N, C-alpha and C positions, 0 to 999 in steps of 0.2 A: 351433898353439893356444897361447895365452898361459898362463903358469903359474897365474895367478889363476883363470882359467876351468877349467883342469884340476883344480884343488883342489876346486872346487865341484861338479864333475860326478861325483857318486857315485850309481850306479844301484841300490845295495842298498836294500832296505826298511829303514827305521829300526826301532828296537825297538818304538816306538809303532805304526807301521804294521803290523808283524808281529803284534803283540798284537791289534790291531783286526781285521785280516783273519782271524785264527784264530777270534776271537770271532764274527764274522759268518758264517764257514763252519760253525761248530758250531750257531749259531742256525738257519741255513738247513736243515741236516741234520736237526735235531730237530723244528723247528716248521713247516717248509714242505714238505720232500721227501715225507713220507707222503701229502700231500693235493693235490699238484699236479694230477693228472688229474681228481680230483673237483671241485676249484674251477673248472678249465678247462671241463669239460663243463657244469656248472650255472651258470656265470658268477657264482658267489658272491664277494662282496667280504668277505674274512675279517677283520672289524674287530678281533677278539681278537688276531690275529697282530700287528697294528700297535700295539696296546696293549702287547704283550710287547716289540716292537721299541723302544717308548718307554722301557720299563724298562731295556733294554740300552744306551740312549743313542744309538740309531740314527735317532731322529726329530728330533733337534736337534743334529746333528753339528757344524755350524758356529756354533751359538749359544753365546755366552760363558757360562761357568759361573754368573755372577751372575744370569742369567735361567733357570737350570735346565738349560742345555744342556751338551754335551760339550766345547765349546771347542776342537775339533780343526781341522786344516787341510784344504785340498782334496785333498791326497795320501791322507789317511786316508778322506776321503769317497769318493774313487774306489774305494778298496779295499773299502769296505762295499757300495757299489752293485754292484760287479763280482762279489763273492762271492755275494750274494743272487741276482743275475741268472743266475749259472751254474746255479742250481737252479730258479728260476722267475722269468723276466723280468717277468711281470705284477706280482709283488710288488716286484721291483726298481724298476719304473716308478713304482709308487705311493709308495714310500719316497723316490724321487728328486723326484717332483712336490711332495710335502709339504715336503721340505727346501729345495729350490732355488727354488721358485716362491713359494708362500704365505708360508712362514716367513722366507725370505730377503728378500722384499720388505719385510716389516715390520721386519726386522733392519736393512736398509740405509737405509730411508727413513722409518721411524716416529720420532716424538719419544720422549723418555724415558718419558713417561706411557704412551704406546701400547705401547712395548716391554715395560714392566713389567706391563702389563695382559694382553697376549696371548701373549708369547713363552713364559712358563713353562708355559702350558697346551699350546702346540704342541710344545715341546721334549720333553715327557713323553708326548705323544700322548693326553693327557686329551682334547684336541680334535684332530680330523683336519682338515687344511687343504685348501682348494681355491683355484684361481687362475683368473680369467676375463679373457681377452683376445679370443679367437676368437668370431665370430658366424656365423650361417647363410650370409650372403652375403659375409662378409669373412674369408677364411682368411688367406692371405698378406698381403692388403691391409688390415691392421688399422686403418689411418688412415681407412678408409671406414665405420667402425662406426656403427650406428644407435641403440644403447642410449644414452640420455641421462640426465643429472642436471641438474635445474633448481633453483637456489637459491630457498628460501622461508623468509625470516627467518633463524634460526640453524640451519636444517636444509636437506637436499637431498632432492628427490623423484626417484627413479629409475624409468624405464620402458624396457622392452625385454627382450632375452634373449641369453644366451651359450650356445654349444654346443660339443660335444667337450670338456667340462670334467671333468677327473679328479676324482673324489669329489664330483660334482655333487649326489648324493643323500645320501650318508653324511657329507659334510663338515659340521663344526660351525661353521666360519668360512670366509669367502671374501674374498680380495682381488680386487676387480674394477676394470678400467680402462674408464671410460665417457666419452662425449662431453659436454664442458661448453662447447664453442665450435663453430667451423665445421668441417664435414666436410673431411677431408684436411689440416687444419692440425695439424702435429706438436705444437703448443702448445695444442691445443683439446681435450685429454683429461686427465682427473684420476683418481687412484686412491682407492678407498674400501675400508674394511673393513666387512663385514656379517656379523653373527652369525645363526646359524640361529634361527628362531622370530620374526625381525623381521617384523611385518605387511607383506604385499605381496611377500615374498621366498619363492619356492617352487622346487621341482625339477620338471623336465619329463621328457621321454622318455629312457629309458636305451638306449644304443646296443647292438645285437647285433653283435658284432665278429668279424672273421676270427681275430685273435690277441689277446694281452694280455687275455684274457677275465675274469681274476680282478681286474683293475684297472678299477674302475667309471668309466664315461664317460657323462655325462648333461648335460641342459640346466639352466641357471639362469634363472629367470624373475622379472622385476620388474614389478609392477603397482602404480603409485602407492606405491612402497616408500620410506618416509620414514626417513632416517637423520640423526643429528646431525652438525654440522660437525666435532665432535671425532673422528669416524671417518674424516676425510679424511687421506690420507697425503701429506705434503709440500704444496707450493704448488699452487693451482689452475692447471691447464694443464701440470703437470709429469708427468702420468701416463704418457704415451707414452714420454717420455725415460727415465723410471724403468723401464718395462717392457723397453725395449731393453737396459738395463744388467742387469736381472734375467735376461734371456735369455742374456746373455754367460756367466753362471755356469751357467745351465740347460743350455747346450751341453756343458759338462763332464759334467753328469749323464747326458745322453743318450749321450755318448761312452762313459762308464763302463758304462752299460747295454748298449750295443752290444758293448763289449769282453767283458763277462760272457757274452753270448749266443754270440759267436764262440768264446770259450774253451770254453764248455760243449759246443758242437757239435763242435769240434775234438777235445776229449778223448774224447767218446763215439765219434767216428770212429776215432781212434787205437786205442782199446781193441777196438772191433769188428773192425777190419782185421787185428789180430793173432790174433783168435779164429776168424774166419770162414775156413774152408778150402775152396778150389776148385782143381780140377786137381792135387790132392795137396799143396798148400802154402797157408800163410796168404795172403790177398789183399794184405796189406801188402808182400809180396815181389814183386808185379807192379809194373812201372814206372808203369803208368797210375794206380795207387792211390798209390804212394809219392811221385810227383811232385805229386799233388793235396795230400797232407799237407805237403809241403815249401812249396808256395805258401801254404797256409792258415797255417802256423806263421810264415812270414816276414811276411805281411800283419798278423797279430795283433801281432807284435813291433813293427812300424811304428806301428800304432794306439796301442799302449801308450806308446811314446815320445812321440808327438805329444800325447797326452792329459796325460801328466805334465809336459810342457813348458808346456801351457796352465795346468795346476794351479799350477806354479811361478810363472808370471807373475801369476796371480790372487792367490796367497798374498803375493806381493811388492807387491801393490797397484798393479801396472802395467797399462796398457791392454792387454787381451788379446782384443779383438774379432776380429782376423784369425786369430790362432792358435787361438782357441776355435772359430771357424767351420770352420777346416781340420780340427781334431781331430774335431769332430762329423760333418762331411761324410765324411771318410775312414773313420772307425771304423764309421759306420752303413752305408756301402756295403760295407765289408769283411764286416760281420756277415751281411748278406743273401747275399753271395757264398759265405761259408764255410758257412752253414747249408744253402744250396742244394747245395753239393758234399758236405756231410755226408749229406744224403738220398741222393745218388747213390752214395756209397760203401756205404751200407747196402742199396742195391738195393730190392727189394720190401718188405723189412722197414722201410726208412726211411719208407715211405708209411703205416705202421700206427702206432697209438698205443701199441704195446708197447715202442717204443724212443723215447728223448727227442727225437731230431732232428726229428721231424714237428712238434713244438710249437715248437722253436727256429726252424724254417723259417717258421711262421705268425707268430710273435711278432716276428721280425726286421724285417719290412717297415715296421712303425710307426716304427722308428728313422730311416728316410730321410724321414719325413713330419712327425712331431711336433717341436714347438719350432723350426720353420723347416725347410722342405723342402730337399733337396739343391740345388735350383735357387736357392732364397733364399740358401743358404750361399755358392754361387758368386757371387751378386750382392754379398754382403757382402765376400767375399774380394777380388773384382776391384775394387770401389770403394776398398778400403783400399790395394790395390796402385797404383791410378792417382791417388791423392790427390797 
């Protein structure tokens, strides 16, 4: 290893990261932990908690201070999502979607006027953000979307629907990518910002989900929805290219969410295995359990290193599509594996809602699906390897 590289490889949390992580940990303990079961059972989307997160600076983590944001780096962002997700992954997911999708799309591709208009509201959570790419018949195949925008004078008329949209009902503002050209043409889609209350813009069905139940998922519907050209983000035809860049950063988010789930499930298992006595000794002393813990801890460590490498590349402004996909894919698969083993370590109790691992198990599965399935990540990685 060369000396220059050795000098930069410091794996300690910086003072800012430490402070931010502690702040997120305290926030989760005070405002989230007491209500996790209640929100999960009733599928309540607790808007007030996100307003509070906005006051703490967690809803505009990457937004520069000039627009009311925290102006932090991706390392701090990972720490925030991770700490919240260790307590409730559903809340972690919503914080991640608001930051890395809606807010980040405007931050990266909006003009000065658009940024000044919308970012301060998003960064403080005065407004909750949604982001729409997925449609009913186009999950991974976003290029085949049916929702269209047709130019009419100095306005655009949108028709169609988006589904599986985080904050589809409660969101005050949405960034949507719709078709303005031919199907399948990567330059045939354009991004627009739509505010709630715009005529022709409504919400549809709310999904009843396996996990992440406190994070709202619903349809966005457009019926002759007319929006001014001033709401267009970037050039006509750039929407899909923008979305792919936004998802690069989004993969760090889902990786951080996965890391939080895995750590939460592991820590609960470690604690339980030391307390649970069978055959006259704590179950942690049996090799069958201790080896499970060893595997869990090692894979969590590897996930964290991959994730912070992706964050490092993103902060440096370098292309991080491959490493981002690797981090997201690996961390998400690990969190499913770890939460599965966590239930096993807890035995029958792991199958009940009296212990937290049952919820980590249900919540974990989304991480291998959302913002690009594991299969899509493998496609992204292999394409980058074979270039």
